[in-house]
C-alpha positions in Angstrom: 113.6 -75.7 -2.4 116.2 -73.1 -1.6 115.9 -70.8 1.4 116.7 -67.1 1.6 116.9 -64.7 4.5 114.8 -61.6 4.0 115.5 -58.5 6.1 112.7 -56.0 5.6 109.8 -54.1 7.1 106.1 -54.9 7.0 103.6 -53.0 4.9 100.0 -53.0 6.1 98.8 -52.4 2.6 100.5 -55.6 1.4 101.8 -53.9 -1.6 105.5 -53.9 -0.7 107.9 -55.0 2.0 108.0 -58.4 3.6 104.7 -59.6 2.2 105.8 -58.8 -1.3 109.1 -60.5 -0.7 107.5 -63.7 0.5 105.1 -63.8 -2.4 107.8 -63.4 -5.0 110.1 -65.9 -3.3 107.4 -68.6 -3.1 106.6 -68.1 -6.8 110.3 -68.8 -7.6 110.3 -72.0 -5.5 112.2 -70.4 -2.5 111.2 -70.3 1.1 111.8 -67.3 3.4 113.4 -66.9 6.8 111.9 -63.4 7.7 113.7 -60.8 9.8 111.4 -57.9 10.5 113.1 -54.5 11.0 110.1 -52.2 11.2 106.4 -52.2 11.2 104.9 -49.6 8.9 101.4 -48.3 8.5 100.8 -47.7 4.8 98.2 -47.4 2.2 98.7 -47.3 -1.5 98.8 -43.5 -1.3 100.7 -42.7 1.9 103.2 -43.7 4.6 101.4 -43.0 7.8 103.7 -44.3 10.6 106.8 -46.4 11.3 107.7 -48.4 14.4 111.3 -49.6 14.2 112.3 -52.9 15.7 115.2 -52.8 18.2 118.6 -53.6 16.9 118.9 -56.4 19.5 115.7 -58.0 18.3 116.8 -57.8 14.7 120.1 -59.5 15.5 118.3 -62.2 17.5 116.0 -62.9 14.5 119.1 -63.3 12.3 120.7 -65.7 14.8 117.6 -67.8 15.0 117.3 -68.0 11.2 120.8 -69.7 11.1 120.1 -72.1 13.9 121.9 -75.4 13.1 118.6 -77.4 13.5 117.0 -75.7 10.6 117.5 -75.2 6.8 120.2 -72.5 6.5 119.5 -69.6 4.1 121.7 -69.6 1.0 121.4 -65.9 0.2 120.3 -62.7 1.9 118.0 -59.9 0.8 117.9 -56.7 2.7 115.2 -54.0 2.2 114.1 -51.4 4.7 116.4 -51.4 7.8 114.8 -48.7 10.0 117.6 -46.9 11.9 121.4 -46.4 11.6 121.8 -48.3 14.9 119.9 -51.3 13.4 122.2 -51.2 10.3 125.3 -51.4 12.5 123.9 -54.3 14.5 122.7 -56.1 11.4 126.1 -55.7 9.7 127.7 -57.3 12.8 125.2 -60.2 12.9 125.1 -61.3 9.3 127.3 -64.4 8.5 130.0 -64.2 5.9 130.2 -66.2 2.7 126.7 -65.7 1.5 125.6 -63.4 -1.4 123.7 -60.3 -0.1 121.4 -58.2 -2.2 120.6 -54.8 -0.8 117.6 -52.8 -2.1 118.2 -49.2 -0.9 114.6 -48.2 -0.2 115.3 -44.6 0.6 111.6 -43.8 0.4 108.4 -45.7 0.0 106.4 -45.8 -3.2 103.7 -43.9 -1.4 106.2 -41.1 -0.7 107.5 -41.4 2.9 111.2 -41.4 3.7 112.4 -44.8 5.0 116.2 -44.8 5.0 119.3 -42.7 4.3 122.9 -43.2 3.2 123.9 -43.0 6.8 121.8 -46.0 7.7 123.1 -48.0 4.7 126.8 -47.2 5.1 127.8 -50.0 7.6 126.3 -52.7 5.3 127.8 -51.6 2.0 131.1 -53.4 2.2 129.2 -56.7 2.8 126.9 -56.3 -0.3 127.2 -58.5 -3.3 124.7 -56.5 -5.3 123.1 -53.1 -4.7 119.9 -52.3 -6.6 119.1 -48.6 -6.6 116.7 -47.0 -9.0 117.7 -43.8 -10.9 116.7 -41.5 -8.1 118.4 -43.6 -5.4 121.5 -43.9 -7.5 121.7 -40.2 -7.7 121.3 -39.7 -4.0 123.8 -42.4 -3.1 126.4 -40.8 -5.3 125.8 -37.2 -4.2 124.0 -36.1 -7.4 120.7 -34.5 -8.0 117.9 -36.4 -9.8 115.7 -34.6 -12.3 112.7 -36.8 -13.2 112.1 -34.9 -16.4 115.7 -35.4 -17.5 117.0 -38.8 -16.3 120.8 -39.4 -16.5 122.4 -40.7 -19.7 124.8 -43.6 -19.7 128.0 -41.7 -18.9 126.2 -40.1 -15.9 124.9 -43.5 -14.8 128.5 -44.9 -15.1 129.9 -42.1 -13.1 127.3 -42.6 -10.3 128.0 -46.4 -10.3 131.7 -45.8 -9.9 131.0 -43.6 -6.8 128.8 -46.2 -5.3 131.2 -49.0 -6.0 133.9 -46.9 -4.2 131.8 -47.4 -1.0 132.7 -51.1 -1.0 129.8 -52.9 -2.8 130.9 -55.7 -5.2 128.3 -54.8 -7.9 125.6 -52.3 -8.5 122.5 -52.7 -10.7 121.1 -49.3 -11.5 117.5 -49.8 -12.5 115.9 -47.9 -15.4 112.3 -48.0 -14.4 112.2 -44.3 -13.7 113.7 -43.4 -17.0 112.1 -42.5 -20.3 111.8 -44.2 -23.7 110.3 -47.4 -25.1 112.7 -49.6 -23.2 113.5 -49.9 -19.5 117.2 -50.6 -19.3 119.0 -51.8 -16.1 122.8 -51.3 -16.0 125.0 -53.7 -14.0 128.4 -52.4 -13.0 131.4 -54.0 -11.3 134.8 -52.3 -10.9 135.8 -54.0 -14.2 132.6 -54.6 -16.2 129.3 -53.2 -17.5 126.3 -55.1 -18.8 122.9 -53.8 -19.8 119.5 -55.6 -19.5 116.6 -54.2 -21.5 112.9 -54.9 -21.6 109.9 -53.0 -23.1 108.7 -50.3 -20.8 105.2 -50.9 -19.4 102.7 -48.1 -18.9 102.2 -46.9 -15.3 104.0 -47.9 -12.2 103.4 -50.6 -9.6 104.2 -50.7 -5.9 106.6 -53.4 -4.7 108.5 -53.6 -7.9 111.9 -52.9 -6.2 111.2 -55.4 -3.5 110.1 -58.0 -6.0 113.2 -57.5 -8.2 115.6 -57.7 -5.3 114.0 -60.9 -4.0 114.0 -62.4 -7.5 117.7 -61.7 -7.7 118.3 -63.2 -4.2 116.5 -66.4 -5.2 118.5 -66.7 -8.3 121.8 -66.3 -6.4 120.6 -68.8 -3.8 119.9 -71.3 -6.6 123.5 -71.0 -7.8 123.2 -68.3 -10.6 126.0 -65.8 -11.2 125.2 -62.1 -10.6 125.0 -61.6 -14.4 122.7 -64.6 -14.8 120.6 -63.5 -11.8 120.1 -60.0 -13.3 119.0 -61.4 -16.7 116.6 -63.9 -15.1 115.1 -61.5 -12.6 114.5 -58.9 -15.3 112.4 -61.4 -17.3 110.5 -62.5 -14.1 109.7 -59.0 -13.1 108.4 -58.2 -16.6 106.1 -61.2 -16.3 104.9 -60.2 -12.8 104.3 -56.6 -13.9 102.1 -57.8 -16.8 100.0 -59.9 -14.5 99.4 -57.5 -11.6 97.5 -54.4 -10.7 99.1 -51.1 -9.6 99.1 -52.2 -6.0 100.9 -55.4 -6.8 97.8 -57.6 -6.4 97.0 -60.2 -9.1 95.0 -59.0 -12.1 91.6 -60.6 -12.5 
């Protein structure tokens, strides 16, 4: 069983964050070394409160996860960070040589703001794969997102180029917030583009971004390439979405 490091906040509703990461990883035969960055008070409808964990304690958790006496993680997933100071300390504490997937959760599914470009900036040069949705991609590239008129492919490519210029190795811009019969994710590097399509399912479900980023991290930990990981995770998330309720809990 491969092991991954998951850096994320907790969600008291259980619909997203660390609990969703652990559930997805275990379903893919991976164990999790958890690094908690914040405790959030959430329901399926609202973000009520956030209590960030100190940067020093976050760094200490990372160090403990890589203790020589244990099973070392083979890949790293980063979700909610909490504060810009925590991001700086996290960037300093992460080991080199491992694939890193960063899910830029700028706000929660229930509507509360969680992170900003400022808090992500120290980590971006270390990131193997960044996974913004269409709204996050627009914000990270300095554009405006209009839900009723999502960007077309040339606009998505332009946003990806601006994000890649910040130092990330690859960016997967997710199409779940788009329109049409298919949900298309676009993977960009500085030299390539690849699209991954699946039928668009009705409605939306909390924890989808967390689950996809974790599935990607598990695939990378198991030796898949970035392109293989994106294809595999797209299929796995489609299966998960078809088997769960809107809050991410299993369907009866």
